[in-house]
C-alpha positions in Angstrom: -77.6 87.2 -11.7 -80.0 88.8 -9.2 -78.4 92.1 -8.8 -78.4 92.2 -12.8 -82.4 91.9 -12.8 -82.7 94.2 -10.0 -80.9 96.7 -12.2 -83.5 96.0 -15.3 -86.3 96.6 -12.9 -85.1 99.7 -12.0 -84.5 100.8 -15.8 -87.9 99.4 -16.4 -89.3 102.7 -15.0 -86.8 105.0 -17.0 -87.1 103.2 -20.1 -91.1 103.7 -19.9 -90.0 107.4 -18.5 -88.3 108.6 -21.4 -90.5 106.3 -23.9 -92.6 108.3 -26.3 -96.1 106.9 -26.4 -97.5 106.2 -30.0 -100.6 105.4 -31.1 -99.7 101.8 -31.3 -100.9 99.6 -28.8 -98.2 98.4 -25.9 -99.6 94.8 -24.3 -98.5 94.5 -20.8 -95.5 93.3 -19.3 -95.6 90.7 -16.7 -92.8 91.7 -14.3 -92.4 88.1 -13.2 -91.8 86.7 -16.5 -88.1 86.1 -17.3 -85.7 87.6 -17.6 -87.6 90.2 -15.9 -88.5 88.3 -12.7 -86.6 90.1 -9.6 -87.2 87.1 -7.0 -85.0 84.5 -6.2 -85.2 81.5 -8.1 -86.6 79.6 -4.8 -89.2 82.6 -4.4 -92.3 82.8 -6.0 -92.7 85.9 -7.8 -96.5 87.6 -7.6 -97.6 90.4 -9.9 -99.2 93.1 -8.4 -100.2 95.9 -10.7 -97.6 94.8 -12.8 -95.1 95.4 -10.1 -93.3 92.2 -8.9 -93.8 91.0 -5.7 -91.7 88.3 -4.5 -92.4 85.9 -1.5 -90.5 85.1 1.5 -87.2 82.7 1.2 -87.8 79.0 2.1 -86.5 77.6 5.4 -83.0 76.9 5.2 -82.1 80.0 3.5 -81.4 83.4 4.6 -83.0 86.7 2.8 -80.5 88.8 2.2 -82.5 91.7 1.6 -85.4 91.0 3.5 -87.6 91.2 0.2 -87.3 87.8 -1.6 -85.0 88.6 -4.4 -81.9 86.8 -2.7 -81.8 83.5 -0.9 -78.4 82.3 0.5 -78.3 78.6 1.7 -78.0 78.6 5.6 -75.2 75.8 7.2 -77.4 74.8 9.9 -74.9 72.4 10.9 -72.9 75.4 12.4 -75.6 75.5 14.9 -75.0 71.8 15.9 -78.3 70.6 15.5 -76.9 67.0 15.4 -76.7 64.4 18.4 -72.8 64.5 19.4 -72.7 61.0 18.8 -73.7 61.6 15.1 -72.3 63.7 12.0 -74.0 66.9 10.8 -74.0 67.4 6.7 -75.0 70.2 5.4 -77.1 70.6 2.3 -79.0 73.0 0.0 -81.7 74.7 2.7 -81.4 72.3 4.8 -79.0 69.8 6.6 -78.9 66.0 7.3 -77.7 63.8 10.7 -76.1 60.7 10.3 -77.9 57.5 12.1 -77.0 57.1 15.8 -74.3 54.5 16.1 -74.8 51.0 17.4 -75.7 50.9 21.4 -77.9 54.3 20.9 -81.7 54.7 20.1 -82.4 57.5 17.5 -85.2 59.2 19.6 -86.4 60.9 16.3 -84.9 59.1 13.7 -83.2 61.7 12.4 -79.7 61.5 14.2 -80.9 64.9 16.2 -81.0 62.6 19.5 -79.5 59.8 20.6 -80.0 57.7 24.0 -77.8 54.9 25.1 -79.2 51.6 25.0 -78.5 49.4 28.3 -77.8 46.0 26.4 -77.6 44.5 30.0 -81.4 45.0 30.7 -82.2 43.3 27.4 -84.4 40.2 28.0 -81.6 38.3 26.5 -78.1 39.5 28.0 -75.4 39.7 25.0 -72.9 38.4 27.7 -72.6 34.7 28.2 -74.7 33.4 31.4 -71.2 32.6 33.1 -70.3 36.2 32.9 -71.2 39.4 34.0 -72.5 42.4 31.5 -71.6 45.7 32.4 -73.0 48.8 30.4 -70.9 51.4 29.0 -71.6 54.8 27.1 -73.0 53.5 23.7 -71.8 49.7 24.2 -71.3 46.9 27.0 -68.6 44.8 28.3 -68.6 41.2 29.7 -66.7 39.8 32.0 -63.9 36.9 31.1 -65.4 33.5 31.2 -64.4 31.5 34.7 -61.7 29.2 35.0 -63.2 26.1 33.5 -64.5 27.8 30.1 -62.9 28.8 26.7 -63.7 32.3 26.1 -64.4 31.6 22.2 -64.3 35.3 21.0 -62.1 36.8 24.0 -65.0 38.7 24.7 -67.1 37.2 27.3 -70.0 36.7 25.1 -69.5 32.9 24.6 -68.0 30.5 27.4 -67.6 26.9 26.3 -67.0 24.3 29.0 -63.6 22.7 28.9 -63.8 19.1 29.5 -60.6 18.8 31.6 -60.7 15.3 31.7 -60.0 15.0 27.6 -56.6 17.1 28.2 -53.6 15.4 27.5 -52.6 15.5 30.8 -55.4 14.5 33.2 -56.0 16.7 36.1 -56.4 13.8 38.3 -54.1 11.4 39.7 -53.7 8.2 37.4 -55.3 5.8 40.3 -58.6 8.2 40.8 -61.3 8.7 37.8 -61.6 11.9 35.9 -65.4 13.3 35.6 -66.1 16.8 33.8 -68.5 19.0 35.4 -69.6 22.3 33.6 -66.7 24.6 34.0 -64.7 22.2 36.6 -64.2 18.6 37.2 -64.2 16.3 40.0 -62.0 13.2 40.8 -62.9 9.7 42.4 -61.1 9.6 45.6 -57.7 7.8 45.8 -58.2 4.0 46.2 -57.3 2.1 49.3 -53.7 1.9 49.9 -53.1 5.5 48.9 -53.2 9.1 50.7 -55.1 11.7 49.0 -52.9 14.6 49.5 -55.6 17.3 48.6 -58.7 15.2 49.5 -59.7 16.1 45.8 -58.1 12.9 43.9 -56.0 14.7 42.1 -52.8 13.7 44.0 -52.3 10.2 45.4 -49.5 9.3 47.0 -48.9 5.4 48.0 -49.1 4.5 51.5 -45.8 2.5 52.3 -47.3 -0.5 54.7 -44.0 -1.6 55.0 -42.9 1.3 57.6 -45.5 -0.2 59.7 -43.5 -3.7 59.8 -46.8 -5.8 58.6 -44.8 -8.7 57.6 -43.0 -11.5 59.7 -39.3 -10.3 60.8 -38.0 -13.2 58.8 -39.5 -11.7 55.6 -39.1 -8.9 53.2 -41.8 -6.3 52.9 -41.9 -4.6 49.4 -44.1 -1.9 48.8 -46.5 -1.9 45.8 -48.6 0.7 44.6 -51.5 1.0 46.8 -50.5 -2.2 48.6 -47.2 -4.5 50.0 -46.1 -8.2 49.6 -43.9 -10.2 52.2 -41.4 -12.6 50.9 -41.9 -16.0 51.7 -40.9 -17.3 54.6 -37.2 -18.7 54.5 -35.9 -22.3 54.5 -36.3 -23.5 57.6 -39.5 -22.2 58.6 -43.4 -23.0 57.9 -45.3 -20.1 56.2 -48.5 -20.3 58.5 -51.0 -18.0 56.5 -48.9 -18.5 53.5 -48.2 -14.9 53.2 -45.2 -14.2 54.8 -46.6 -12.8 57.5 -46.1 -15.1 60.1 -43.5 -17.8 60.0 -42.7 -20.6 62.5 -39.3 -22.2 63.3 -39.0 -26.0 62.0 -36.4 -27.9 64.4 -34.2 -30.0 61.7 -32.4 -31.1 64.5 -35.4 -33.4 65.7 -35.5 -34.8 62.3 -35.3 -38.8 62.4 -32.0 -38.7 60.2 -29.8 -35.6 61.6 -28.7 -33.1 58.8 -25.5 -33.0 60.2 -22.4 -35.7 59.9 -21.9 -38.1 62.4 -18.8 -36.2 63.5 -20.5 -33.2 64.3 -23.2 -31.8 66.5 -26.5 -30.4 65.1 -27.6 -27.1 67.1 -31.2 -26.0 66.1 -31.8 -22.1 65.1 -34.6 -19.6 64.5 -35.4 -21.0 60.6 -32.0 -22.8 60.1 -29.8 -25.4 62.1 -26.0 -25.6 62.3 -23.6 -28.6 62.4 -20.5 -28.1 64.3 -17.3 -27.5 62.4 -15.7 -31.1 61.0 -12.9 -32.3 63.3 -9.4 -32.0 62.5 -8.0 -34.3 60.0 -11.5 -34.1 58.1 -12.5 -32.1 55.3 -15.9 -30.0 55.5 -17.2 -30.7 52.1 -20.0 -28.3 52.0 -18.3 -25.9 54.5 -21.5 -26.5 56.8 -20.2 -29.5 59.1 -23.2 -31.7 57.1 -20.3 -34.0 55.3 -17.2 -34.7 57.1 -14.6 -36.5 54.4 -11.3 -37.8 55.9 -8.4 -35.6 55.0 -5.3 -37.9 53.9 -2.5 -35.4 55.0 0.2 -37.6 53.5 -1.4 -36.8 50.1 -1.2 -33.0 50.4 1.1 -30.8 48.2 2.8 -30.2 51.3 3.6 -32.8 53.4 2.6 -31.9 57.2 5.6 -34.4 57.6 9.3 -33.3 57.3 10.5 -34.0 54.1 13.2 -35.8 55.8 10.3 -38.1 57.5 7.8 -40.3 56.2 4.1 -39.5 56.4 1.3 -42.4 57.4 -2.3 -41.1 57.2 -4.6 -42.3 60.0 -8.5 -42.1 60.1 -8.8 -38.1 60.9 -5.3 -37.9 61.4 -1.7 -38.5 60.8 1.8 -39.6 61.8 5.3 -39.1 60.8 8.5 -41.1 61.3 10.9 -39.8 63.4 13.8 -37.4 61.8 17.0 -39.1 60.6 20.7 -38.3 62.5 22.2 -35.1 61.4 18.7 -33.6 62.1 16.8 -32.5 65.8 13.2 -33.4 65.6 12.1 -30.2 67.0 8.5 -31.1 68.5 9.3 -35.0 68.9 6.7 -35.9 66.0 8.8 -35.9 63.0 6.9 -33.0 61.4 9.9 -30.2 61.7 13.1 -31.4 61.6 15.9 -28.9 62.2 19.3 -29.4 60.9 22.1 -29.6 63.2 24.8 -27.5 62.0 28.1 -29.3 62.9 30.2 -26.2 61.8 28.9 -24.1 64.8 30.3 -27.1 67.3 32.7 -25.9 69.7 35.3 -28.1 67.9 35.0 -27.9 64.4 35.0 -31.4 62.9 37.0 -30.0 59.7 41.2 -28.9 59.7 41.9 -25.6 60.6 43.2 -24.8 57.2 40.0 -25.6 55.4 36.4 -24.3 55.9 33.6 -25.9 57.1 30.0 -25.7 55.2 27.0 -26.9 56.6 24.5 -29.0 54.6 20.8 -30.4 55.3 21.7 -33.0 57.5 25.0 -32.7 57.2 28.7 -31.0 56.4 31.4 -30.7 54.3 35.0 -29.6 54.5 36.3 -27.4 51.4 39.8 -29.1 50.1 43.3 -28.7 51.9 44.7 -25.8 50.2 47.5 -25.8 47.9 50.9 -27.1 49.9 49.0 -29.6 52.2 48.1 -33.2 51.5 44.4 -33.9 52.3 44.8 -37.1 54.9 41.3 -38.2 54.9 40.7 -36.8 51.2 37.9 -34.9 53.2 39.4 -31.8 54.4 39.3 -33.1 57.9 42.9 -33.6 58.4 45.6 -31.3 56.4 49.3 -32.2 56.5 52.1 -30.0 55.1 54.1 -30.9 51.8 57.6 -30.2 51.6 57.8 -28.8 48.0 61.6 -28.2 48.4 62.5 -32.0 48.6 60.0 -32.9 45.5 61.6 -34.7 42.5 61.4 -31.8 40.3 62.1 -28.9 42.6 59.0 -26.2 42.0 62.2 -23.2 41.8 63.9 -22.5 38.5 67.6 -24.2 39.3 69.2 -20.8 39.1 67.2 -19.7 42.5 67.2 -21.5 45.9 63.9 -23.2 47.1 62.8 -22.7 51.0 60.0 -24.7 52.4 57.2 -22.9 54.4 54.4 -23.8 56.1 51.9 -25.1 53.2 53.8 -23.6 50.6 57.4 -22.7 49.6 59.5 -19.7 48.5 62.3 -19.3 46.0 65.0 -16.6 45.7 65.3 -14.1 42.9 66.2 -14.8 39.2 70.1 -13.8 39.2 71.2 -10.8 36.9 70.7 -11.4 33.4 67.6 -13.2 33.7 63.8 -12.3 33.5 61.8 -13.4 36.6 59.0 -14.6 34.2 56.2 -15.2 37.6 58.1 -12.6 39.8 58.4 -15.6 42.2 61.6 -17.1 40.9 59.9 -20.7 39.4 60.8 -19.5 36.3 63.9 -17.4 34.8 64.3 -16.9 31.2 67.6 -15.6 29.9 67.3 -11.7 28.5 68.6 -11.7 24.7 70.7 -8.3 25.3 71.7 -7.9 21.3 68.0 -6.8 21.0 69.1 -3.7 22.6 71.9 -3.3 19.9 74.4 -2.8 22.7 77.4 -3.2 20.6 79.3 -0.3 18.5 78.2 0.1 14.9 80.0 -2.5 12.4 79.6 -5.0 15.3 78.0 -8.4 15.7 76.4 -9.1 18.7 76.0 -12.6 20.2 73.8 -13.4 23.3 75.0 -15.9 26.0 73.3 -17.3 28.8 72.9 -14.4 31.4 74.9 -11.9 29.0 76.4 -11.3 25.2 79.4 -10.5 23.4 80.4 -8.0 20.6 82.8 -9.0 17.3 84.2 -6.6 14.8 83.1 -7.6 11.2 85.6 -8.7 8.8 86.3 -6.2 5.9 83.6 -6.0 3.1 81.2 -7.1 5.7 78.5 -5.2 7.7 76.2 -5.6 10.8 72.7 -6.6 9.9 69.9 -4.5 11.0 69.5 -6.3 14.5 73.6 -6.3 14.7 73.1 -10.1 14.9 74.8 -11.0 12.0 77.7 -9.9 9.6 76.7 -9.4 5.9 78.2 -8.9 2.6 78.8 -5.4 1.3 77.1 -5.4 -2.5 79.7 -2.8 -3.9 78.4 -3.1 -7.1 75.6 -1.2 -5.9 77.1 1.8 -5.1 76.9 4.8 -6.8 79.0 5.5 -9.2 79.7 2.0 -9.8 83.3 1.1 -8.7 84.0 -0.3 -12.1 84.9 1.9 -15.7 82.2 2.7 -18.4 83.1 -0.4 -20.2 83.3 -2.9 -17.9 80.4 -4.9 -15.5 80.5 -5.1 -11.9 80.2 -8.7 -10.2 79.9 -8.4 -6.2 81.7 -11.2 -4.6 81.8 -12.3 -0.9 83.6 -9.6 1.2 84.6 -7.8 -2.4 83.9 -7.2 -6.0 85.3 -7.8 -9.6 85.2 -5.8 -12.7 85.0 -7.4 -16.2 85.4 -6.0 -19.7 82.3 -6.6 -22.3 82.8 -8.6 -25.3 83.3 -6.9 -28.6 79.8 -5.3 -29.7 78.3 -5.2 -26.3 78.1 -2.8 -23.9 77.2 -2.3 -20.3 73.5 -1.9 -19.0 72.4 1.3 -16.8 73.2 -0.8 -13.5 76.4 -2.3 -15.0 75.3 -5.3 -13.9 75.4 -6.9 -17.3 76.9 -7.1 -21.1 73.9 -6.1 -23.6 73.7 -5.8 -27.3 72.4 -2.3 -28.9 68.9 -1.8 -30.1 68.1 -4.1 -32.8 71.1 -6.4 -32.2 70.5 -9.9 -30.3 73.5 -12.2 -28.7 74.3 -15.0 -30.8 73.6 -18.3 -29.5 77.2 -18.5 -27.2 76.8 -14.9 -26.4 80.3 -14.0 -27.9 79.2 -11.4 -30.2 75.7 -9.5 -31.3 74.2 -10.3 -34.5 71.2 -8.0 -36.5 67.5 -8.7 -35.8 65.8 -9.4 -38.9 62.5 -7.7 -38.1 60.8 -8.5 -41.3 61.2 -12.1 -40.6 60.7 -12.3 -37.0 57.4 -10.3 -37.1 56.2 -10.4 -41.0 53.2 -8.1 -40.3 55.7 -5.1 -39.1 54.9 -3.5 -42.6 51.2 -3.9 -43.2 50.4 -3.3 -46.8 53.9 -2.2 -47.5 57.3 -3.8 -48.5 59.8 -4.6 -45.5 63.5 -4.2 -46.0 65.9 -5.3 -43.0 68.4 -2.8 -42.2 71.5 -2.7 -40.0 70.2 -2.9 -36.2 66.2 -1.6 -37.9 64.1 -1.6 -40.5 62.1 -0.1 -43.1 58.9 -0.2 -44.4 58.4 1.5 -48.5 55.5 1.3 -51.1 56.4 -1.5 -53.4 56.1 0.8 -56.3 59.4 2.8 -54.8 61.7 0.5 -56.7 60.1 0.7 -59.7 60.6 4.4 -59.7 64.2 3.8 -59.0 64.1 5.0 -55.7 65.3 3.8 -52.2 63.0 3.2 -48.9 63.6 5.4 -46.0 62.6 4.0 -42.6 59.6 6.8 -42.5 58.1 4.8 -45.5 59.3 7.7 -48.5 60.8 7.1 -51.1 63.8 9.2 -52.4 64.4 9.5 -56.1 67.8 11.1 -57.4 66.5 14.1 -59.1 70.1 15.4 -60.5 73.9 15.4 -59.6 77.2 16.5 -60.9 80.7 17.8 -59.6 82.0 21.1 -58.4 82.7 23.6 -56.0 81.9 22.5 -52.5 80.4 25.2 -51.8 78.8 26.9 -55.0 76.7 24.1 -56.5 73.3 23.8 -55.1 70.1 22.1 -56.3 66.9 23.5 -57.6 64.3 21.1 -58.0 60.7 20.4 -58.5 59.4 17.9 -56.0 55.9 16.3 -55.6 54.0 19.0 -57.9 55.8 22.0 -55.8 58.4 24.4 -56.8 61.1 24.6 -54.5 63.8 26.8 -54.7 66.8 26.7 -52.1 69.4 29.2 -52.3 72.7 29.3 -50.3 71.0 31.4 -47.5 68.4 28.7 -47.3 70.2 25.6 -47.5 68.7 22.1 -46.8 69.7 18.7 -46.3 73.2 17.4 -45.1 76.6 19.4 -45.8 78.9 16.3 -46.8 82.2 18.5 -46.3 81.1 19.1 -42.5 78.8 16.3 -41.9 76.4 19.2 -40.3 72.7 18.8 -40.7 71.7 22.1 -42.5 67.9 21.9 -42.4 65.0 20.8 -44.7 62.5 22.2 -47.1 59.3 21.7 -47.3 58.8 18.8 -44.9 61.4 16.6 -46.2 60.2 16.9 -49.8 63.6 18.6 -51.2 67.0 17.3 -50.0 70.7 18.1 -50.4 73.4 15.6 -50.8 77.1 16.2 -51.5 80.3 13.9 -51.0 83.4 14.5 -49.8 85.5 11.9 -51.3 85.1 8.2 -52.3 85.8 7.1 -48.7 83.8 9.8 -46.8 80.1 9.5 -48.5 77.5 11.6 -47.3 74.8 9.3 -49.3 74.7 6.5 -46.3 74.1 9.8 -44.0 71.1 11.4 -45.6 69.4 14.1 -43.9 71.6 13.1 -40.8 68.9 11.8 -39.2 70.0 7.8 -39.4 67.9 7.2 -42.1 69.8 5.3 -44.8 69.8 5.8 -48.8 72.2 3.5 -50.8 74.4 5.0 -53.1 72.5 3.7 -55.9 70.1 6.2 -55.3 72.6 9.0 -57.0 73.0 7.1 -60.0 74.5 8.3 -63.7 77.3 10.3 -62.5 80.1 9.2 -60.6 79.4 10.4 -57.0 82.3 9.1 -55.5 85.0 11.6 -56.1 85.8 14.6 -54.4 82.9 17.7 -54.7 80.5 15.6 -56.3 76.7 16.3 -55.8 73.3 14.8 -56.0 70.1 16.0 -55.5 67.3 14.0 -54.2 63.2 14.3 -53.8 61.3 11.9 -51.3 58.2 11.1 -53.4 54.7 12.0 -51.0 
């Protein structure tokens, strides 16, 4: 902007120079007026002869052209006009220094010169009176608060006294008193009876006076905190000062009445007395000789006398009766009786065949052994018994008896006998027949000491043990020895064969004559008669009509007779459907039976061919049958269908069917 001003100023002369003057009056132009003023705004412009003249740039600015037309601000801070402890801040045409920091004096009050303040020289020290102040550049330091003070701000400026006596743990011993002082404390001296370990009352150790034995030797010293006590003088002593420190012995034996029993001696001892023990025979009641009580030794659980003597009590003693016979009095006082072992004597009191047993105070002899007589009944004298001369010999009658000293022997049992006791006293006959020594079909008979064998007669055989001959039942043989029409009857040593009566046949074993099925013997068993099942068992045909037949019966619906038919054994009703005469080979029936159209041709004949009596089959489950007759004497009518079913000749009616080649057809109704 200043340069443009300069240009204007430079052009003015040119303009003036190039202007053409006119007759018009021109007012003078002030070169210092805007916008012609060429001076810096900070400089004063003076018009001299209409020429602008600029003053000097103000302090703090640099005159760029040395003519006042351009003033540039000067940064005084580059020359560090401020104190090193302050901060320089440049401003237009000037600068400013920050105040001197605390601890310094601002000499010029503008921050250009800061002098350190020695706070420690102040009238009132900034540190606590218990600390030392040390000046530092721009500040100061205080030494820490000494022991016994609390440094309130941890800077030594304020030290508060610590009352050690108020501490949770009093620094003084429990037996001393704590007194707080400024920055310290004191403890009262340790009391009597205590040692002041550090001579400051902080640790008092109890003095154990008992180590110096202040008490009497008969009392016990007990150390207490700061003192001691002596136990009381024991019984038997007088406590001279009543404090256990001096005990004087009491002589109890000088008393008017002695403390000891009359049977003992009193002896005075230091602080006591002793009584001699109660003499033998007395009980020391208190175990001290002061009371002696007579012991009744005879009442003791274990008597002092031997069990075999009698005890008598005396004052302080006892006596025992002498040991009885059979005992030795060991001490000659009856207290120990020792059994005399008679069995140890040179000559035993018992017989040589018996055993001597010593008993308490006596002896016994075992009984005389078998074979000897006990003469005195006590085993002292045994006499041999001759058993062989006894009324009844101890040996078997088959053996010989020989007497021995105290015993006997028997000879062995003879052959054929068993020696039961292996000593000849009992011989038993051996039954040889138990081993079946005989030949087959022989009977064995045992004899005394032996046996015999005998042949069985004809018709007999030996039993399983060969001890007897038993009859042979020939009728059990297979085959039966009789003809098939006869029954077999066993006899002693043989058998008989007998014909069955007329109408009877032998049973399966040929042992009896029986009637055929459907028949039963008559009252005298001479003939077989038919069983009427319809009468014998009325319920045999439930809901049907029962008809008895020879050897059987048949059941049939009651309506069968009304239809003109006959009942079969299976309960079917046979009705004639046609008949006639003709060739025996060419005439066959064609008939509708039970609503079925059945046609049996020659190639499929059914029924029974009466010429040959041969069953030639059936057609449709017995519903259609053909019967043909051969002649009047050989009628097929009684053998309908060839299965034994009886159909009476009346079943075929209306035509003479009793001639040769006659025939009829029968249908069985359902």
